[in-house]
C-alpha positions as CSV (number, residue, x, y, z in Angstrom):
1,M,0.0,0.0,0.0
2,G,1.3,3.4,-0.8
3,G,3.3,2.5,-3.9
4,L,2.8,3.3,-7.5
5,R,0.3,0.4,-8.2
6,F,-1.8,1.6,-5.2
7,A,-1.8,5.2,-6.6
8,V,-2.8,4.0,-10.1
9,T,-5.5,1.7,-8.6
10,V,-6.9,4.7,-6.7
11,L,-6.7,7.0,-9.8
12,T,-8.5,4.3,-11.9
13,G,-11.3,3.9,-9.3
14,M,-11.7,7.6,-8.9
15,T,-11.9,8.2,-12.7
16,A,-14.2,5.2,-13.2
17,L,-16.6,6.7,-10.6
18,Q,-16.3,10.1,-12.1
19,M,-17.0,9.0,-15.7
20,A,-19.9,6.8,-14.4
21,L,-21.4,9.8,-12.7
22,I,-21.0,12.0,-15.7
23,A,-22.7,9.4,-17.9
24,F,-25.4,8.8,-15.3
25,G,-26.1,12.5,-15.0
26,N,-26.4,12.9,-18.8
27,I,-28.8,9.9,-18.9
28,T,-31.0,10.9,-16.0
29,D,-30.9,14.7,-16.7
30,F,-30.8,14.4,-20.5
31,G,-32.1,17.9,-21.2
32,T,-29.5,19.9,-19.4
33,N,-26.5,19.0,-21.4
34,Q,-28.6,18.3,-24.5
35,A,-29.2,22.1,-24.6
36,F,-25.5,22.6,-24.3
37,V,-24.7,20.4,-27.2
38,Q,-27.5,21.9,-29.3
39,H,-26.3,25.5,-28.7
40,V,-22.6,24.6,-29.4
41,L,-23.4,22.8,-32.6
42,A,-25.9,25.5,-33.7
43,M,-23.2,28.2,-33.0
44,D,-26.1,30.4,-32.1
45,T,-24.3,32.3,-29.3
46,T,-21.0,32.9,-31.2
47,F,-20.0,36.0,-32.9
48,R,-21.9,34.7,-36.0
49,S,-19.1,35.4,-38.5
50,P,-20.4,34.6,-42.0
51,D,-17.0,32.9,-42.6
52,M,-17.7,30.4,-39.8
53,M,-21.5,29.9,-39.7
54,W,-21.4,27.4,-42.5
55,R,-20.1,25.0,-39.9
56,A,-23.2,25.2,-37.7
57,I,-25.4,22.1,-37.3
58,T,-28.9,23.2,-36.7
59,S,-30.8,20.0,-37.4
60,P,-32.2,18.7,-34.0
61,G,-31.9,15.2,-35.3
62,L,-28.2,15.5,-35.9
63,Q,-27.7,17.5,-32.6
64,N,-29.5,14.7,-30.7
65,T,-27.5,12.0,-32.5
66,A,-24.3,13.8,-31.5
67,Y,-25.4,14.0,-27.9
68,V,-26.4,10.3,-27.8
69,V,-23.0,9.4,-29.3
70,I,-21.3,11.4,-26.5
71,I,-23.3,9.7,-23.8
72,T,-22.6,6.3,-25.4
73,W,-18.9,7.1,-25.4
74,E,-19.1,8.1,-21.7
75,V,-20.8,4.9,-20.8
76,L,-18.2,2.8,-22.7
77,T,-15.4,4.8,-21.1
78,A,-16.9,4.2,-17.6
79,V,-17.2,0.5,-18.3
80,V,-13.6,0.2,-19.4
81,L,-12.4,2.1,-16.4
82,I,-14.5,0.0,-14.0
83,A,-13.0,-3.2,-15.6
84,A,-9.6,-1.7,-15.2
85,F,-10.2,-0.9,-11.5
86,V,-11.4,-4.5,-10.9
87,A,-8.2,-5.8,-12.7
88,W,-6.0,-3.6,-10.5
89,L,-7.9,-4.8,-7.4
90,R,-7.3,-8.4,-8.4
91,G,-3.6,-7.7,-8.9
92,S,-3.5,-8.1,-12.6
93,V,-1.1,-5.3,-13.4
94,S,-0.9,-6.0,-17.2
95,A,-4.7,-6.1,-17.6
96,G,-5.2,-3.1,-15.2
97,R,-2.6,-1.0,-17.0
98,T,-4.0,-1.9,-20.5
99,L,-7.6,-1.2,-19.6
100,S,-6.8,2.0,-17.6
101,T,-4.8,3.2,-20.6
102,L,-7.6,2.5,-23.0
103,G,-10.2,4.2,-20.7
104,W,-8.0,7.3,-20.2
105,V,-7.3,7.5,-23.9
106,M,-11.0,7.3,-24.5
107,W,-11.5,10.1,-22.0
108,V,-8.8,12.2,-23.7
109,L,-10.4,11.7,-27.0
110,L,-13.8,12.8,-25.7
111,F,-12.6,15.9,-23.9
112,G,-9.5,16.8,-26.0
113,V,-10.8,16.0,-29.5
114,G,-14.5,16.2,-28.9
115,F,-14.8,19.3,-26.7
116,L,-11.6,21.2,-26.9
117,A,-10.8,20.8,-30.6
118,I,-14.2,20.2,-32.3
119,G,-16.4,22.0,-29.9
120,G,-14.0,24.7,-28.9
121,E,-12.4,25.5,-32.2
122,W,-14.5,24.0,-35.0
123,F,-17.8,25.2,-33.5
124,Q,-16.2,28.2,-31.9
125,M,-17.5,27.4,-28.4
126,W,-14.9,29.8,-27.0
127,Q,-16.9,32.7,-28.4
128,S,-20.0,31.9,-26.3
129,E,-20.5,33.5,-22.9
130,K,-23.2,31.1,-21.9
131,W,-22.3,27.8,-23.6
132,N,-18.5,27.8,-23.3
133,G,-17.4,24.4,-21.8
134,L,-13.7,24.8,-22.4
135,Q,-12.7,25.0,-18.7
136,P,-14.5,21.8,-17.7
137,A,-13.2,20.1,-20.8
138,L,-9.7,21.1,-20.1
139,Q,-10.1,20.0,-16.5
140,N,-11.3,16.6,-17.6
141,F,-8.6,16.3,-20.3
142,L,-5.9,17.0,-17.7
143,I,-7.3,14.5,-15.2
144,A,-7.0,11.7,-17.8
145,T,-3.6,12.9,-19.1
146,V,-2.1,13.0,-15.6
147,A,-3.5,9.5,-14.8
148,L,-2.0,8.2,-18.1
149,V,1.4,9.6,-17.2
150,V,1.3,8.2,-13.6
151,A,0.2,4.8,-14.9
152,H,3.2,4.6,-17.1
153,L,5.9,5.7,-14.7
154,P,8.5,3.1,-14.2
155,E,8.2,1.2,-10.9
156,K,11.1,0.9,-8.6
157,Q,12.3,-2.6,-8.2
158,A,12.5,-3.9,-4.6
159,V,16.1,-4.3,-3.4
160,S,16.7,-7.6,-1.6
161,R,19.2,-7.5,1.2
């Protein structure tokens, strides 16, 4: 207890719980973040530059499909991280590290690619005073990135005397 494996196990459990709660919240309170996704994709609270507005997605069907894809990705990420946590608890370092890595890469893709790059830049989310989710996206991106780094630190080998 207290070593690197313990720390990675705790990080895996914490992030599994966090992602499970994120997915659960989006499923049980579907409308709150649905509105967020709709406004970001519609670009209706941006500066409305004619050079950018062609990117907007205003179809409710496409907006809702995007939101369901996000929730599905969150659920899958949570499941992978829960499986990773169980593997760490069982002492399966290889499976735990592999599954944790997969889960955190999925997390990075969701928040780094999905929210920071696509939402923030492609759909100009940074321009919106009300629907700017860049800070929470960055926070989540950093959590997964730090966890990935910690999980891949070299372990010190025990010295026998």
